PDB file of N, CA, C, O and CB in Angstrom:
ATOM      1  N   MET A   1      85.816  12.604  67.402  1.00  0.00           N
ATOM      2  CA  MET A   1      86.571  13.560  66.610  1.00  0.00           C
ATOM      3  C   MET A   1      87.333  12.797  65.524  1.00  0.00           C
ATOM      4  O   MET A   1      87.960  11.776  65.807  1.00  0.00           O
ATOM      5  CB  MET A   1      87.546  14.389  67.508  1.00  0.00           C
ATOM      6  N   PRO A   2      87.279  13.294  64.272  1.00  0.00           N
ATOM      7  CA  PRO A   2      87.977  12.573  63.196  1.00  0.00           C
ATOM      8  C   PRO A   2      89.492  12.574  63.407  1.00  0.00           C
ATOM      9  O   PRO A   2      90.056  13.496  63.996  1.00  0.00           O
ATOM     10  CB  PRO A   2      87.641  13.199  61.835  1.00  0.00           C
ATOM     11  N   SER A   3      90.129  11.521  62.911  1.00  0.00           N
ATOM     12  CA  SER A   3      91.578  11.427  63.074  1.00  0.00           C
ATOM     13  C   SER A   3      92.323  12.222  62.000  1.00  0.00           C
ATOM     14  O   SER A   3      93.507  12.518  62.156  1.00  0.00           O
ATOM     15  CB  SER A   3      92.016   9.965  63.035  1.00  0.00           C
ATOM     16  N   GLN A   4      91.634  12.566  60.916  1.00  0.00           N
ATOM     17  CA  GLN A   4      92.214  13.369  59.847  1.00  0.00           C
ATOM     18  C   GLN A   4      91.328  14.584  59.597  1.00  0.00           C
ATOM     19  O   GLN A   4      90.104  14.496  59.685  1.00  0.00           O
ATOM     20  CB  GLN A   4      92.384  12.532  58.549  1.00  0.00           C
ATOM     21  N   ILE A   5      91.947  15.702  59.289  1.00  0.00           N
ATOM     22  CA  ILE A   5      91.217  16.907  58.909  1.00  0.00           C
ATOM     23  C   ILE A   5      91.785  17.421  57.595  1.00  0.00           C
ATOM     24  O   ILE A   5      92.885  17.043  57.192  1.00  0.00           O
ATOM     25  CB  ILE A   5      91.304  17.997  60.021  1.00  0.00           C
ATOM     26  N   THR A   6      91.031  18.282  56.937  1.00  0.00           N
ATOM     27  CA  THR A   6      91.481  18.895  55.691  1.00  0.00           C
ATOM     28  C   THR A   6      91.720  20.374  55.933  1.00  0.00           C
ATOM     29  O   THR A   6      90.854  21.084  56.444  1.00  0.00           O
ATOM     30  CB  THR A   6      90.448  18.682  54.552  1.00  0.00           C
ATOM     31  N   LEU A   7      92.903  20.824  55.559  1.00  0.00           N
ATOM     32  CA  LEU A   7      93.296  22.224  55.667  1.00  0.00           C
ATOM     33  C   LEU A   7      93.638  22.735  54.279  1.00  0.00           C
ATOM     34  O   LEU A   7      93.945  21.948  53.383  1.00  0.00           O
ATOM     35  CB  LEU A   7      94.498  22.405  56.640  1.00  0.00           C
ATOM     36  N   GLN A   8      93.588  24.043  54.097  1.00  0.00           N
ATOM     37  CA  GLN A   8      94.103  24.642  52.872  1.00  0.00           C
ATOM     38  C   GLN A   8      95.455  25.252  53.222  1.00  0.00           C
ATOM     39  O   GLN A   8      95.542  26.182  54.024  1.00  0.00           O
ATOM     40  CB  GLN A   8      93.106  25.722  52.277  1.00  0.00           C
ATOM     41  N   ILE A   9      96.508  24.718  52.609  1.00  0.00           N
ATOM     42  CA  ILE A   9      97.860  25.185  52.896  1.00  0.00           C
ATOM     43  C   ILE A   9      98.481  25.669  51.593  1.00  0.00           C
ATOM     44  O   ILE A   9      98.645  24.903  50.644  1.00  0.00           O
ATOM     45  CB  ILE A   9      98.728  24.058  53.551  1.00  0.00           C
ATOM     46  N   ASN A  10      98.823  26.951  51.565  1.00  0.00           N
ATOM     47  CA  ASN A  10      99.381  27.587  50.370  1.00  0.00           C
ATOM     48  C   ASN A  10      98.503  27.323  49.146  1.00  0.00           C
ATOM     49  O   ASN A  10      99.001  27.046  48.055  1.00  0.00           O
ATOM     50  CB  ASN A  10     100.810  27.083  50.113  1.00  0.00           C
ATOM     51  N   GLY A  11      97.175  27.416  49.353  1.00  0.00           N
ATOM     52  CA  GLY A  11      96.218  27.287  48.262  1.00  0.00           C
ATOM     53  C   GLY A  11      95.844  25.870  47.879  1.00  0.00           C
ATOM     54  O   GLY A  11      95.025  25.680  46.979  1.00  0.00           O
ATOM     55  N   GLU A  12      96.413  24.870  48.529  1.00  0.00           N
ATOM     56  CA  GLU A  12      96.110  23.474  48.200  1.00  0.00           C
ATOM     57  C   GLU A  12      95.478  22.780  49.391  1.00  0.00           C
ATOM     58  O   GLU A  12      95.892  22.992  50.531  1.00  0.00           O
ATOM     59  CB  GLU A  12      97.382  22.724  47.759  1.00  0.00           C
ATOM     60  N   ASN A  13      94.470  21.947  49.128  1.00  0.00           N
ATOM     61  CA  ASN A  13      93.875  21.172  50.205  1.00  0.00           C
ATOM     62  C   ASN A  13      94.828  20.053  50.603  1.00  0.00           C
ATOM     63  O   ASN A  13      95.342  19.328  49.751  1.00  0.00           O
ATOM     64  CB  ASN A  13      92.499  20.601  49.782  1.00  0.00           C
ATOM     65  N   ARG A  14      95.054  19.921  51.890  1.00  0.00           N
ATOM     66  CA  ARG A  14      95.955  18.895  52.427  1.00  0.00           C
ATOM     67  C   ARG A  14      95.285  18.222  53.610  1.00  0.00           C
ATOM     68  O   ARG A  14      94.616  18.880  54.407  1.00  0.00           O
ATOM     69  CB  ARG A  14      97.325  19.507  52.845  1.00  0.00           C
ATOM     70  N   ASN A  15      95.462  16.916  53.725  1.00  0.00           N
ATOM     71  CA  ASN A  15      94.977  16.179  54.886  1.00  0.00           C
ATOM     72  C   ASN A  15      96.100  16.080  55.901  1.00  0.00           C
ATOM     73  O   ASN A  15      97.268  15.931  55.543  1.00  0.00           O
ATOM     74  CB  ASN A  15      94.463  14.767  54.488  1.00  0.00           C
ATOM     75  N   CYS A  16      95.732  16.166  57.166  1.00  0.00           N
ATOM     76  CA  CYS A  16      96.710  16.006  58.232  1.00  0.00           C
ATOM     77  C   CYS A  16      96.000  15.451  59.456  1.00  0.00           C
ATOM     78  O   CYS A  16      94.773  15.502  59.538  1.00  0.00           O
ATOM     79  CB  CYS A  16      97.417  17.353  58.559  1.00  0.00           C
ATOM     80  N   PRO A  17      96.755  14.922  60.405  1.00  0.00           N
ATOM     81  CA  PRO A  17      96.136  14.434  61.636  1.00  0.00           C
ATOM     82  C   PRO A  17      95.454  15.580  62.391  1.00  0.00           C
ATOM     83  O   PRO A  17      95.913  16.722  62.354  1.00  0.00           O
ATOM     84  CB  PRO A  17      97.189  13.754  62.534  1.00  0.00           C
ATOM     85  N   SER A  18      94.368  15.261  63.065  1.00  0.00           N
ATOM     86  CA  SER A  18      93.685  16.277  63.863  1.00  0.00           C
ATOM     87  C   SER A  18      94.473  16.549  65.135  1.00  0.00           C
ATOM     88  O   SER A  18      95.381  15.798  65.493  1.00  0.00           O
ATOM     89  CB  SER A  18      92.245  15.833  64.204  1.00  0.00           C
ATOM     90  N   GLN A  19      94.118  17.621  65.802  1.00  0.00           N
ATOM     91  CA  GLN A  19      94.702  18.024  67.081  1.00  0.00           C
ATOM     92  C   GLN A  19      96.205  18.313  67.004  1.00  0.00           C
ATOM     93  O   GLN A  19      96.954  17.982  67.923  1.00  0.00           O
ATOM     94  CB  GLN A  19      94.454  16.951  68.103  1.00  0.00           C
ATOM     95  N   MET A  20      96.635  18.929  65.908  1.00  0.00           N
ATOM     96  CA  MET A  20      98.048  19.298  65.767  1.00  0.00           C
ATOM     97  C   MET A  20      98.222  20.773  66.081  1.00  0.00           C
ATOM     98  O   MET A  20      97.407  21.608  65.688  1.00  0.00           O
ATOM     99  CB  MET A  20      98.567  18.982  64.340  1.00  0.00           C
ATOM    100  N   LEU A  21      99.300  21.081  66.797  1.00  0.00           N
ATOM    101  CA  LEU A  21      99.691  22.467  67.016  1.00  0.00           C
ATOM    102  C   LEU A  21     100.506  22.936  65.814  1.00  0.00           C
ATOM    103  O   LEU A  21     101.042  22.116  65.070  1.00  0.00           O
ATOM    104  CB  LEU A  21     100.502  22.624  68.341  1.00  0.00           C
ATOM    105  N   ILE A  22     100.600  24.231  65.625  1.00  0.00           N
ATOM    106  CA  ILE A  22     101.282  24.796  64.453  1.00  0.00           C
ATOM    107  C   ILE A  22     102.705  24.249  64.270  1.00  0.00           C
ATOM    108  O   ILE A  22     103.030  23.833  63.158  1.00  0.00           O
ATOM    109  CB  ILE A  22     101.334  26.313  64.573  1.00  0.00           C
ATOM    110  N   PRO A  23     103.572  24.223  65.295  1.00  0.00           N
ATOM    111  CA  PRO A  23     104.931  23.701  65.065  1.00  0.00           C
ATOM    112  C   PRO A  23     104.935  22.233  64.604  1.00  0.00           C
ATOM    113  O   PRO A  23     105.741  21.845  63.758  1.00  0.00           O
ATOM    114  CB  PRO A  23     105.757  23.835  66.344  1.00  0.00           C
ATOM    115  N   ASP A  24     104.030  21.426  65.167  1.00  0.00           N
ATOM    116  CA  ASP A  24     103.941  20.023  64.770  1.00  0.00           C
ATOM    117  C   ASP A  24     103.466  19.893  63.325  1.00  0.00           C
ATOM    118  O   ASP A  24     103.967  19.060  62.570  1.00  0.00           O
ATOM    119  CB  ASP A  24     102.996  19.262  65.708  1.00  0.00           C
ATOM    120  N   LEU A  25     102.497  20.723  62.949  1.00  0.00           N
ATOM    121  CA  LEU A  25     101.993  20.707  61.580  1.00  0.00           C
ATOM    122  C   LEU A  25     103.099  21.082  60.603  1.00  0.00           C
ATOM    123  O   LEU A  25     103.270  20.429  59.574  1.00  0.00           O
ATOM    124  CB  LEU A  25     100.800  21.664  61.430  1.00  0.00           C
ATOM    125  N   LEU A  26     103.848  22.130  60.922  1.00  0.00           N
ATOM    126  CA  LEU A  26     104.929  22.560  60.037  1.00  0.00           C
ATOM    127  C   LEU A  26     105.956  21.451  59.837  1.00  0.00           C
ATOM    128  O   LEU A  26     106.402  21.202  58.717  1.00  0.00           O
ATOM    129  CB  LEU A  26     105.610  23.807  60.600  1.00  0.00           C
ATOM    130  N   THR A  27     106.326  20.791  60.924  1.00  0.00           N
ATOM    131  CA  THR A  27     107.277  19.683  60.833  1.00  0.00           C
ATOM    132  C   THR A  27     106.685  18.542  60.010  1.00  0.00           C
ATOM    133  O   THR A  27     107.372  17.954  59.176  1.00  0.00           O
ATOM    134  CB  THR A  27     107.667  19.182  62.240  1.00  0.00           C
ATOM    135  N   HIS A  28     105.415  18.231  60.244  1.00  0.00           N
ATOM    136  CA  HIS A  28     104.715  17.176  59.496  1.00  0.00           C
ATOM    137  C   HIS A  28     104.746  17.465  57.997  1.00  0.00           C
ATOM    138  O   HIS A  28     104.865  16.547  57.185  1.00  0.00           O
ATOM    139  CB  HIS A  28     103.253  17.045  59.981  1.00  0.00           C
ATOM    140  N   LEU A  29     104.640  18.737  57.637  1.00  0.00           N
ATOM    141  CA  LEU A  29     104.624  19.139  56.222  1.00  0.00           C
ATOM    142  C   LEU A  29     106.019  19.287  55.620  1.00  0.00           C
ATOM    143  O   LEU A  29     106.153  19.536  54.422  1.00  0.00           O
ATOM    144  CB  LEU A  29     103.879  20.443  56.072  1.00  0.00           C
ATOM    145  N   GLY A  30     107.058  19.136  56.444  1.00  0.00           N
ATOM    146  CA  GLY A  30     108.419  19.212  55.936  1.00  0.00           C
ATOM    147  C   GLY A  30     109.060  20.585  56.032  1.00  0.00           C
ATOM    148  O   GLY A  30     110.132  20.804  55.467  1.00  0.00           O
ATOM    149  N   PHE A  31     108.429  21.508  56.730  1.00  0.00           N
ATOM    150  CA  PHE A  31     109.004  22.840  56.926  1.00  0.00           C
ATOM    151  C   PHE A  31     109.846  22.860  58.195  1.00  0.00           C
ATOM    152  O   PHE A  31     109.570  22.135  59.150  1.00  0.00           O
ATOM    153  CB  PHE A  31     107.893  23.915  56.998  1.00  0.00           C
ATOM    154  N   ASN A  32     110.871  23.697  58.191  1.00  0.00           N
ATOM    155  CA  ASN A  32     111.635  23.957  59.407  1.00  0.00           C
ATOM    156  C   ASN A  32     110.933  25.116  60.112  1.00  0.00           C
ATOM    157  O   ASN A  32     110.969  26.239  59.609  1.00  0.00           O
ATOM    158  CB  ASN A  32     113.162  24.288  59.095  1.00  0.00           C
ATOM    159  N   PRO A  33     110.295  24.877  61.263  1.00  0.00           N
ATOM    160  CA  PRO A  33     109.536  25.943  61.924  1.00  0.00           C
ATOM    161  C   PRO A  33     110.343  27.201  62.230  1.00  0.00           C
ATOM    162  O   PRO A  33     109.771  28.283  62.361  1.00  0.00           O
ATOM    163  CB  PRO A  33     108.963  25.422  63.193  1.00  0.00           C
ATOM    164  N   ARG A  34     111.651  27.076  62.343  1.00  0.00           N
ATOM    165  CA  ARG A  34     112.479  28.249  62.632  1.00  0.00           C
ATOM    166  C   ARG A  34     112.648  29.154  61.424  1.00  0.00           C
ATOM    167  O   ARG A  34     113.065  30.304  61.561  1.00  0.00           O
ATOM    168  CB  ARG A  34     113.835  27.815  63.129  1.00  0.00           C
ATOM    169  N   LEU A  35     112.324  28.636  60.229  1.00  0.00           N
ATOM    170  CA  LEU A  35     112.606  29.387  59.009  1.00  0.00           C
ATOM    171  C   LEU A  35     111.364  29.778  58.219  1.00  0.00           C
ATOM    172  O   LEU A  35     111.445  30.012  57.013  1.00  0.00           O
ATOM    173  CB  LEU A  35     113.506  28.590  58.135  1.00  0.00           C
ATOM    174  N   VAL A  36     110.205  29.851  58.894  1.00  0.00           N
ATOM    175  CA  VAL A  36     108.988  30.201  58.179  1.00  0.00           C
ATOM    176  C   VAL A  36     108.192  31.262  58.934  1.00  0.00           C
ATOM    177  O   VAL A  36     108.371  31.468  60.135  1.00  0.00           O
ATOM    178  CB  VAL A  36     108.131  28.960  57.955  1.00  0.00           C
ATOM    179  N   ALA A  37     107.319  31.918  58.201  1.00  0.00           N
ATOM    180  CA  ALA A  37     106.289  32.789  58.771  1.00  0.00           C
ATOM    181  C   ALA A  37     104.952  32.150  58.406  1.00  0.00           C
ATOM    182  O   ALA A  37     104.826  31.519  57.357  1.00  0.00           O
ATOM    183  CB  ALA A  37     106.399  34.293  58.230  1.00  0.00           C
ATOM    184  N   VAL A  38     103.955  32.317  59.275  1.00  0.00           N
ATOM    185  CA  VAL A  38     102.664  31.657  59.069  1.00  0.00           C
ATOM    186  C   VAL A  38     101.532  32.682  59.101  1.00  0.00           C
ATOM    187  O   VAL A  38     101.414  33.479  60.032  1.00  0.00           O
ATOM    188  CB  VAL A  38     102.433  30.568  60.140  1.00  0.00           C
ATOM    189  N   GLU A  39     100.704  32.636  58.059  1.00  0.00           N
ATOM    190  CA  GLU A  39      99.446  33.371  58.048  1.00  0.00           C
ATOM    191  C   GLU A  39      98.362  32.337  58.333  1.00  0.00           C
ATOM    192  O   GLU A  39      98.265  31.323  57.641  1.00  0.00           O
ATOM    193  CB  GLU A  39      99.202  34.132  56.665  1.00  0.00           C
ATOM    194  N   TYR A  40      97.554  32.597  59.348  1.00  0.00           N
ATOM    195  CA  TYR A  40      96.541  31.646  59.809  1.00  0.00           C
ATOM    196  C   TYR A  40      95.164  32.287  59.671  1.00  0.00           C
ATOM    197  O   TYR A  40      94.834  33.242  60.374  1.00  0.00           O
ATOM    198  CB  TYR A  40      96.806  31.211  61.287  1.00  0.00           C
ATOM    199  N   ASN A  41      94.370  31.745  58.756  1.00  0.00           N
ATOM    200  CA  ASN A  41      93.022  32.279  58.497  1.00  0.00           C
ATOM    201  C   ASN A  41      93.037  33.786  58.253  1.00  0.00           C
ATOM    202  O   ASN A  41      92.210  34.529  58.783  1.00  0.00           O
ATOM    203  CB  ASN A  41      92.096  31.961  59.671  1.00  0.00           C
ATOM    204  N   GLY A  42      93.994  34.213  57.441  1.00  0.00           N
ATOM    205  CA  GLY A  42      94.038  35.606  57.001  1.00  0.00           C
ATOM    206  C   GLY A  42      94.813  36.563  57.883  1.00  0.00           C
ATOM    207  O   GLY A  42      94.905  37.748  57.564  1.00  0.00           O
ATOM    208  N   GLU A  43      95.367  36.088  58.974  1.00  0.00           N
ATOM    209  CA  GLU A  43      96.123  36.942  59.893  1.00  0.00           C
ATOM    210  C   GLU A  43      97.511  36.357  60.138  1.00  0.00           C
ATOM    211  O   GLU A  43      97.663  35.143  60.273  1.00  0.00           O
ATOM    212  CB  GLU A  43      95.366  37.108  61.230  1.00  0.00           C
ATOM    213  N   ILE A  44      98.526  37.224  60.196  1.00  0.00           N
ATOM    214  CA  ILE A  44      99.856  36.749  60.567  1.00  0.00           C
ATOM    215  C   ILE A  44      99.774  36.197  61.987  1.00  0.00           C
ATOM    216  O   ILE A  44      99.300  36.872  62.900  1.00  0.00           O
ATOM    217  CB  ILE A  44     100.930  37.895  60.461  1.00  0.00           C
ATOM    218  N   LEU A  45     100.240  34.964  62.161  1.00  0.00           N
ATOM    219  CA  LEU A  45     100.216  34.340  63.478  1.00  0.00           C
ATOM    220  C   LEU A  45     101.606  34.475  64.090  1.00  0.00           C
ATOM    221  O   LEU A  45     102.558  33.830  63.650  1.00  0.00           O
ATOM    222  CB  LEU A  45      99.777  32.836  63.391  1.00  0.00           C
ATOM    223  N   HIS A  46     101.706  35.310  65.092  1.00  0.00           N
ATOM    224  CA  HIS A  46     102.996  35.534  65.734  1.00  0.00           C
ATOM    225  C   HIS A  46     103.467  34.257  66.417  1.00  0.00           C
ATOM    226  O   HIS A  46     102.679  33.503  66.986  1.00  0.00           O
ATOM    227  CB  HIS A  46     102.908  36.689  66.750  1.00  0.00           C
ATOM    228  N   ARG A  47     104.740  34.045  66.345  1.00  0.00           N
ATOM    229  CA  ARG A  47     105.374  32.827  66.862  1.00  0.00           C
ATOM    230  C   ARG A  47     104.999  32.521  68.318  1.00  0.00           C
ATOM    231  O   ARG A  47     104.916  31.354  68.699  1.00  0.00           O
ATOM    232  CB  ARG A  47     106.878  32.952  66.747  1.00  0.00           C
ATOM    233  N   GLN A  48     104.777  33.535  69.113  1.00  0.00           N
ATOM    234  CA  GLN A  48     104.452  33.320  70.525  1.00  0.00           C
ATOM    235  C   GLN A  48     103.131  32.575  70.700  1.00  0.00           C
ATOM    236  O   GLN A  48     102.882  32.017  71.768  1.00  0.00           O
ATOM    237  CB  GLN A  48     104.390  34.654  71.258  1.00  0.00           C
ATOM    238  N   PHE A  49     102.280  32.556  69.672  1.00  0.00           N
ATOM    239  CA  PHE A  49     100.990  31.878  69.757  1.00  0.00           C
ATOM    240  C   PHE A  49     100.982  30.494  69.107  1.00  0.00           C
ATOM    241  O   PHE A  49      99.971  29.794  69.170  1.00  0.00           O
ATOM    242  CB  PHE A  49      99.938  32.729  69.119  1.00  0.00           C
ATOM    243  N   TRP A  50     102.080  30.091  68.492  1.00  0.00           N
ATOM    244  CA  TRP A  50     102.116  28.810  67.784  1.00  0.00           C
ATOM    245  C   TRP A  50     101.814  27.627  68.702  1.00  0.00           C
ATOM    246  O   TRP A  50     101.108  26.701  68.303  1.00  0.00           O
ATOM    247  CB  TRP A  50     103.473  28.616  67.135  1.00  0.00           C
ATOM    248  N   LEU A  51     102.340  27.648  69.925  1.00  0.00           N
ATOM    249  CA  LEU A  51     102.161  26.500  70.819  1.00  0.00           C
ATOM    250  C   LEU A  51     100.782  26.444  71.465  1.00  0.00           C
ATOM    251  O   LEU A  51     100.478  25.503  72.199  1.00  0.00           O
ATOM    252  CB  LEU A  51     103.209  26.529  71.896  1.00  0.00           C
ATOM    253  N   GLU A  52      99.954  27.432  71.202  1.00  0.00           N
ATOM    254  CA  GLU A  52      98.596  27.379  71.732  1.00  0.00           C
ATOM    255  C   GLU A  52      97.549  27.378  70.624  1.00  0.00           C
ATOM    256  O   GLU A  52      96.353  27.484  70.897  1.00  0.00           O
ATOM    257  CB  GLU A  52      98.356  28.550  72.664  1.00  0.00           C
ATOM    258  N   THR A  53      98.000  27.258  69.361  1.00  0.00           N
ATOM    259  CA  THR A  53      97.074  27.255  68.232  1.00  0.00           C
ATOM    260  C   THR A  53      96.999  25.856  67.638  1.00  0.00           C
ATOM    261  O   THR A  53      97.963  25.353  67.060  1.00  0.00           O
ATOM    262  CB  THR A  53      97.508  28.282  67.157  1.00  0.00           C
ATOM    263  N   GLU A  54      95.833  25.243  67.795  1.00  0.00           N
ATOM    264  CA  GLU A  54      95.582  23.913  67.242  1.00  0.00           C
ATOM    265  C   GLU A  54      94.797  24.088  65.946  1.00  0.00           C
ATOM    266  O   GLU A  54      93.773  24.770  65.921  1.00  0.00           O
ATOM    267  CB  GLU A  54      94.802  23.001  68.262  1.00  0.00           C
ATOM    268  N   VAL A  55      95.281  23.470  64.869  1.00  0.00           N
ATOM    269  CA  VAL A  55      94.589  23.606  63.589  1.00  0.00           C
ATOM    270  C   VAL A  55      93.276  22.826  63.622  1.00  0.00           C
ATOM    271  O   VAL A  55      93.155  21.799  64.290  1.00  0.00           O
ATOM    272  CB  VAL A  55      95.485  23.113  62.426  1.00  0.00           C
ATOM    273  N   ARG A  56      92.301  23.345  62.881  1.00  0.00           N
ATOM    274  CA  ARG A  56      90.959  22.751  62.834  1.00  0.00           C
ATOM    275  C   ARG A  56      90.516  22.581  61.379  1.00  0.00           C
ATOM    276  O   ARG A  56      91.023  23.243  60.474  1.00  0.00           O
ATOM    277  CB  ARG A  56      89.938  23.632  63.614  1.00  0.00           C
ATOM    278  N   GLU A  57      89.580  21.698  61.189  1.00  0.00           N
ATOM    279  CA  GLU A  57      89.017  21.431  59.867  1.00  0.00           C
ATOM    280  C   GLU A  57      88.692  22.743  59.158  1.00  0.00           C
ATOM    281  O   GLU A  57      88.023  23.613  59.714  1.00  0.00           O
ATOM    282  CB  GLU A  57      87.751  20.553  59.981  1.00  0.00           C
ATOM    283  N   GLY A  58      89.180  22.873  57.914  1.00  0.00           N
ATOM    284  CA  GLY A  58      88.860  24.035  57.096  1.00  0.00           C
ATOM    285  C   GLY A  58      89.746  25.250  57.294  1.00  0.00           C
ATOM    286  O   GLY A  58      89.573  26.249  56.596  1.00  0.00           O
ATOM    287  N   ASP A  59      90.694  25.198  58.228  1.00  0.00           N
ATOM    288  CA  ASP A  59      91.602  26.331  58.418  1.00  0.00           C
ATOM    289  C   ASP A  59      92.392  26.583  57.134  1.00  0.00           C
ATOM    290  O   ASP A  59      92.645  25.670  56.348  1.00  0.00           O
ATOM    291  CB  ASP A  59      92.566  26.071  59.609  1.00  0.00           C
ATOM    292  N   LYS A  60      92.774  27.848  56.944  1.00  0.00           N
ATOM    293  CA  LYS A  60      93.583  28.243  55.793  1.00  0.00           C
ATOM    294  C   LYS A  60      94.899  28.809  56.290  1.00  0.00           C
ATOM    295  O   LYS A  60      94.928  29.748  57.085  1.00  0.00           O
ATOM    296  CB  LYS A  60      92.838  29.278  54.905  1.00  0.00           C
ATOM    297  N   LEU A  61      95.991  28.223  55.811  1.00  0.00           N
ATOM    298  CA  LEU A  61      97.319  28.680  56.201  1.00  0.00           C
ATOM    299  C   LEU A  61      98.140  29.023  54.974  1.00  0.00           C
ATOM    300  O   LEU A  61      98.071  28.343  53.950  1.00  0.00           O
ATOM    301  CB  LEU A  61      98.035  27.618  57.039  1.00  0.00           C
ATOM    302  N   GLU A  62      98.906  30.071  55.090  1.00  0.00           N
ATOM    303  CA  GLU A  62      99.939  30.389  54.111  1.00  0.00           C
ATOM    304  C   GLU A  62     101.261  30.291  54.864  1.00  0.00           C
ATOM    305  O   GLU A  62     101.458  30.948  55.886  1.00  0.00           O
ATOM    306  CB  GLU A  62      99.727  31.829  53.452  1.00  0.00           C
ATOM    307  N   VAL A  63     102.151  29.473  54.351  1.00  0.00           N
ATOM    308  CA  VAL A  63     103.454  29.276  54.987  1.00  0.00           C
ATOM    309  C   VAL A  63     104.507  29.825  54.042  1.00  0.00           C
ATOM    310  O   VAL A  63     104.617  29.381  52.899  1.00  0.00           O
ATOM    311  CB  VAL A  63     103.721  27.758  55.321  1.00  0.00           C
ATOM    312  N   VAL A  64     105.278  30.789  54.518  1.00  0.00           N
ATOM    313  CA  VAL A  64     106.283  31.458  53.694  1.00  0.00           C
ATOM    314  C   VAL A  64     107.651  31.140  54.273  1.00  0.00           C
ATOM    315  O   VAL A  64     107.916  31.385  55.450  1.00  0.00           O
ATOM    316  CB  VAL A  64     106.042  33.006  53.632  1.00  0.00           C
ATOM    317  N   THR A  65     108.510  30.593  53.433  1.00  0.00           N
ATOM    318  CA  THR A  65     109.861  30.262  53.852  1.00  0.00           C
ATOM    319  C   THR A  65     110.731  31.508  53.782  1.00  0.00           C
ATOM    320  O   THR A  65     110.691  32.254  52.804  1.00  0.00           O
ATOM    321  CB  THR A  65     110.448  29.133  52.980  1.00  0.00           C
ATOM    322  N   ILE A  66     111.510  31.722  54.823  1.00  0.00           N
ATOM    323  CA  ILE A  66     112.434  32.856  54.890  1.00  0.00           C
ATOM    324  C   ILE A  66     113.713  32.463  54.158  1.00  0.00           C
ATOM    325  O   ILE A  66     114.323  31.439  54.465  1.00  0.00           O
ATOM    326  CB  ILE A  66     112.735  33.269  56.380  1.00  0.00           C
ATOM    327  N   VAL A  67     114.110  33.277  53.197  1.00  0.00           N
ATOM    328  CA  VAL A  67     115.304  32.993  52.405  1.00  0.00           C
ATOM    329  C   VAL A  67     116.301  34.116  52.598  1.00  0.00           C
ATOM    330  O   VAL A  67     115.964  35.289  52.439  1.00  0.00           O
ATOM    331  CB  VAL A  67     114.957  32.820  50.905  1.00  0.00           C
ATOM    332  N   GLY A  68     117.519  33.762  52.938  1.00  0.00           N
ATOM    333  CA  GLY A  68     118.574  34.767  53.083  1.00  0.00           C
ATOM    334  C   GLY A  68     119.286  35.011  51.753  1.00  0.00           C
ATOM    335  O   GLY A  68     119.129  34.244  50.803  1.00  0.00           O
ATOM    336  N   GLY A  69     120.038  36.045  51.702  1.00  0.00           N
ATOM    337  CA  GLY A  69     120.796  36.320  50.497  1.00  0.00           C
ATOM    338  C   GLY A  69     120.873  37.801  50.245  1.00  0.00           C
ATOM    339  O   GLY A  69     120.403  38.621  51.034  1.00  0.00           O
ATOM    340  N   GLY A  70     121.472  38.115  49.137  1.00  0.00           N
ATOM    341  CA  GLY A  70     121.609  39.539  48.860  1.00  0.00           C
ATOM    342  C   GLY A  70     121.652  39.840  47.424  1.00  0.00           C
ATOM    343  O   GLY A  70     121.765  41.004  47.040  1.00  0.00           O
TER     344      GLY A  70
END
């Protein structure tokens, strides 16, 4: 299994280590996992599934940061 994979994150191709779970990937990319929503291959990925979802070569993610304010 390759040690690096390529994902599409927010429309850009990014390399990351293989066998990463969603929370680890978010941290690796510099996001605070508590403050984002994730779309995984076209579907909103509910937080309860993050610890069982391992990213794979070619996956597409949209990561949206939650911003407070008024």
